LOBA-779427 format. One record per residue (C-alpha): residue in one letter; x, y, z. Coordinates in steps of 0.02 Angstrom, whole numbers, plus 32768, in hexadecimal, padded with zeros to 4 digits. Example, Ala and Ser with C-alpha at 12.3 -4.5 7.8 and 13.67 -1.06 7.14 Angstrom:
A82677F1F8186
S82AC7FCB8165
# end
This chain:
X29E8EBD61730
X2974EC0F17BB
X290CEB7117A1
X29AAEB0917B1
X29C9EB4B1861
X2911EB34188D
X2912EA7F184F
X29BCEA481890
X29BFEAAC1930
X2A16EB49196C
X2AC5EB5119B6
X2AB6EB481A73
X2ABDEBE51ADA
X2B53EBFE1B4D
X2B87EC531BEE
X2BF3ECEE1C09
X2C8EEC811C15
X2C7CEC4F1B5E
X2C63ECF81B08
X2CCDED971AFC
X2CBAEE181B85
X2C6CEE931B0A
X2BCDEE2C1B04
X2BB8EE1A1BC0
X2B21EE6C1C11
X2B25EE991CCB
X2AE6EE0C1D3A
X2AAFEDA31CA4
X2B0FECFE1CAC
X2AC0EC881C2D
X2A5FEC881B8A
X2AE0ECDE1B1B
X2AEBECB41A63
X2B97EC831A23
X2BF1ED0A19C0
X2C40ECFB1915
X2BBAEC8C18C8
X2B68ECAE181E
X2AF0ED401815
X2A61ECCC17E8
X2A71EC791893
X2A52ED1D18EE
X29BAED3E1881
X297DEC8D18A4
X299AECA8195F
X28FDED12195C
X28AAEC69197C
X2925EC2D1A00
X291AEC501ABB
X29B2ECB51AF2
X29CEED4E1B5C
X29A5EDC61ACE
X2908ED6F1A8D
X288AEDD41AF1
X28EAEE751ACE
X28D8EE541A14
X2822EE1D1A16
X27E3EEA81A87
X2824EF2D1A11
X27F1EED01974
X2742EECE19BC
X2758EF8519E8
X2782EFAA1933
X26E8EF4F18F3
X267FEFA81976
X26C0F053193C
X2696F02F1887
X25EAEFF118B8
X25C9F0881927
X25FCF100189D
X258AF0AA1820
X24FCF0B0189D
X24FBF16E188A
X24D9F15417D0
X2425F12317FB
X23FDF1D91828
X2487F24217DA
X24E6F2521737
X259AF2301767
X25E2F25E16BD
X2580F2EF1673
X255AF34B1716
X25F3F3AE1753
X25A8F3B11801
X25CCF2F6180D
X2680F2FE17D0
X26C7F316187F
X266EF27618B2
X26BCF2131823
X2768F25E1843
X275BF23D18FD
X2725F18918E5
X27B1F16F1868
X282DF19D18F1
X27D3F12F1970
X27CDF09A18F9
X2886F0AF18CF
X28B4F0A41987
X2859EFFF199E
X289BEFB318FB
X2950EFEC1913
X2951EFAD19C7
X290EEF021994
X2993EEF1190C
X2A20EF281981
X29F1EEA71A04
X29D7EE1E1982
X2A84EE341934
X2AE1EE6A19D3
X2B53EDD119E3
X2B85EDC1192C
X2C30EE15193E
X2C81EEA71997
X2C68EF1F1906
X2BB3EEEB18EA
X2B92EEFA19A5
X2BD4EFAC19AE
X2B84EFE2190A
X2ADEEF911935
X2ACFEFEF19D7
X2B02F08E197C
X2A68F06F1911
X2A06F05119B1
X2A3AF0FE19F1
X2A04F148194B
X2959F0FA196A
X2951F14D1A15
X2980F1F019C2
X28F4F1E11941
X2875F1B219C5
X28A7F24C1A27
X2893F2C61998
X27F4F26E1961
X27A9F2861A0E
X27D9F33E1A0C
X277DF3521966
X26E4F2F619A7
X26D6F3531A4B
X26F6F4031A0C
X2679F3EE197E
X25EDF39119D6
X25FFF3981A93
X2634F44C1AB2
X25A7F4B41B01
X2561F5371A8B
X2593F5C11B05
X264BF5921AF0
X264CF5921A32
X26BEF61719EC
X272FF6141A85
X27ECF60C1A6F
X27F8F5551AA0
X2767F5271A2D
X27ADF5831997
X285EF53E19B1
X2835F48F19ED
X2865F43C1947
X2919F47D193B
X2936F46919F7
X28F1F3B819F0
X295BF38E1958
X29FCF3C819AB
X29D7F36A1A4C
X29A5F2CD19EB
X2A47F2CF1987
X2AA8F2D91A2A
X2A4DF23E1A68
X2A9AF1DA19D9
X2B46F22C19E7
X2B51F2151AA4
X2B17F1601A98
X2B9DF1391A16
X2C26F1941A76
X2BFBF13B1B18
X2BFBF0911AC3
X2CA5F0B31A74
X2CF5F1091B0A
X2CCCF08B1B93
X2CF1EFD11B9E
X2C94EF4A1BFC
X2C6FEF411C89
X2C26EFED1C66
X2C2FF06F1CF1
X2B92F0D01D1F
X2BDAF16A1CC8
X2BB7F1131C24
X2AFEF10B1C4F
X2B01F1C71C6E
X2B3CF1E51BBB
X2A95F19C1B84
X2A21F1CE1C13
X2A4EF2881C0E
X2A2DF2AC1B54
X2992F23C1B54
X2958F2951BF2
X296BF33F1B9E
X2900F3051B0C
X2881F2BF1B88
X2877F3671BE2
X285BF3C21B3E
X27D6F3451B07
X2779F3551BAC
X2775F4141BB5
X26C8F41C1B62
X268AF3951BDA
X26D0F3EA1C74
X267DF48C1C3C
X25D6F4331C2A
X25EEF3DE1CD2
X260BF48B1D1F
X256CF4CE1CCD
X250AF43A1D11
X254EF4411DC3
X254FF4FF1DD8
X24C3F53B1D67
X245AF49C1D66
X2452F49A1CA7
X2403F3F61C70
X247EF38A1C0E
X243AF2EB1BC2
X24E0F29D1B8C
X254BF2D41C1F
X253FF22D1C78
X2589F1D41BE0
X2615F2541BD5
X263EF2401C8E
X263BF1851C6F
X26BCF18D1BE5
X272BF1FF1C4E
X2720F1861CE0
X2745F0EF1C74
X27DDF1461C2A
X2823F16F1CD6
X2808F0BB1D0F
X285DF07D1C70
X28F3F0EE1C94
X2900F0A91D45
X2909EFF61D05
X2983F0291C7B
X29FDF0761CF7
X29EAF0031D8D
X29FBEF501D48
X2973EF191DBF
X2941EE8D1DDF
X29D9EE2E1D9A
X2A4CEE981E07
X29FAEE481EA0
X29F5ED971E5A
X2A82ED7E1DD9
X2A5DECF01D62
X29A5ECE11D91
X295EED531D0A
X29D3ED281C7A
X294AECF81BFE
X28ACED471C42
X288FEDDC1CB3
X2933EE3E1CB1
X2933EEFB1CB6
X294EEF1F1BFD
X28B8EEB41BD0
X284FEF121C4F
X2893EFB51C08
X2859EF811B5A
X27AAEF571B99
X2796F0001BED
X27D1F05B1B50
X2744F0021AF3
X26CBF03F1B79
X270EF0EF1B5F
X26E2F0E21AA5
X2636F09A1ACD
X260BF12A1B40
X2650F1AA1AC5
X25DBF1641A41
X2545F1651AB7
X2567F21B1AE3
X2587F2511A2F
X24E1F20A19F2
X2486F2761A70
X24F2F3111A53
X24E3F30C1996
X2427F2F3199E
X2412F3841A1A
X2485F3F919B9
X2421F3DF191B
X237CF3EB1977
X23A9F49319C7
X240EF4D91937
X24B0F4E9199A
X251EF48B191D
X25BAF4E218DF
X2635F4B11856
X26CDF5181829
X26D0F55B1777
X276BF4F5174E
X2717F4591795
X277FF3DC1732
X2820F4291774
X27E0F42A1826
X27A6F375181E
X27F3F2FD17A0
X2882F3781783
X28B5F376183A
X28AFF2B81841
X2918F2AB17A2
X2999F32617E5
X29AAF2C31886
X29B2F2201824
X2A3DF26417B5
X2AA0F2A1184C
X2A87F1F818A2
X2AC2F19A1807
X2B61F2041804
X2B7CF1E918C0
X2B64F12C18B6
X2BD1F11E181A
X2C5EF17F186F
X2C48F113190B
X2C50F077189D
X2CF1F0B3184B
X2D40F0D818F4
X2D14F02B1934
X2D5CEFD71898
X2DFCF03D18A8
X2E0FF00D195E
X2DF1EF581932
X2E76EF6218A9
X2EF7EFAD191F
X2ED5EF2D19A6
X2EFEEE9A1933
# end
């Protein structure tokens, strides 16, 4: 069926006047896929130029990059038998899920109202898993040895799990509660919980930055960590501002709009995280500063699985609420 669309041609893309309001994006006027077509069309549209094409491909490439980066650690370390490497695998599982879930949500976004809502619920679950995965990575590998055993270090996993779950819940609630055109308050429902996870994730980095600036303690990977922090902040600015399409509506419909730029900067965040982790893990092992909790499976894969289960429940409840609203509106 996919080959049929590729041989015979895709349905033409349309403007905002020809699709339901739900599928409109701010200041994007053209390049929308028609809704209500067979699922196989939307899968085939991976090879069609529309206003979601770059969103899909950037995060598909991000997913492949994450898998490749994780496997690159296998050259020096045993990712399965060595418990010290379990936080890395758990963290990259969360990171990979975010890229894959996002790509799928954007690919299927125009299928139907219910699929649109549910797909972006899955997208929020991906953000949630990336958040808790980053908490696991940073508090196992990037925390300075002088801070190990502190309250925030010992409790980072449960705090990160709770905040990550709220990322998914708040994203689903905001999507269900507000209608297009979305007010800025809807963005805050996503920015605030994601921001709280970001603050938690960066506590070890801010501590190391303090040690470098105040006590002049040499830090080989700090530049990469500052890089990923900077890229994340820039990504958030593009996510919330709708620049440049806000300034030139209709000019960046297919290439160059803010969500595409946001996706690219999130990939750069993951690249810099990987660069920093390679240095941190090598130095921890070299100097004997590594630390793994006794219940390492619970604090790594266990935390990710708990968050995943909570996200599945949240998205399923969100899906049911959307279907019930759809039924009542008919």
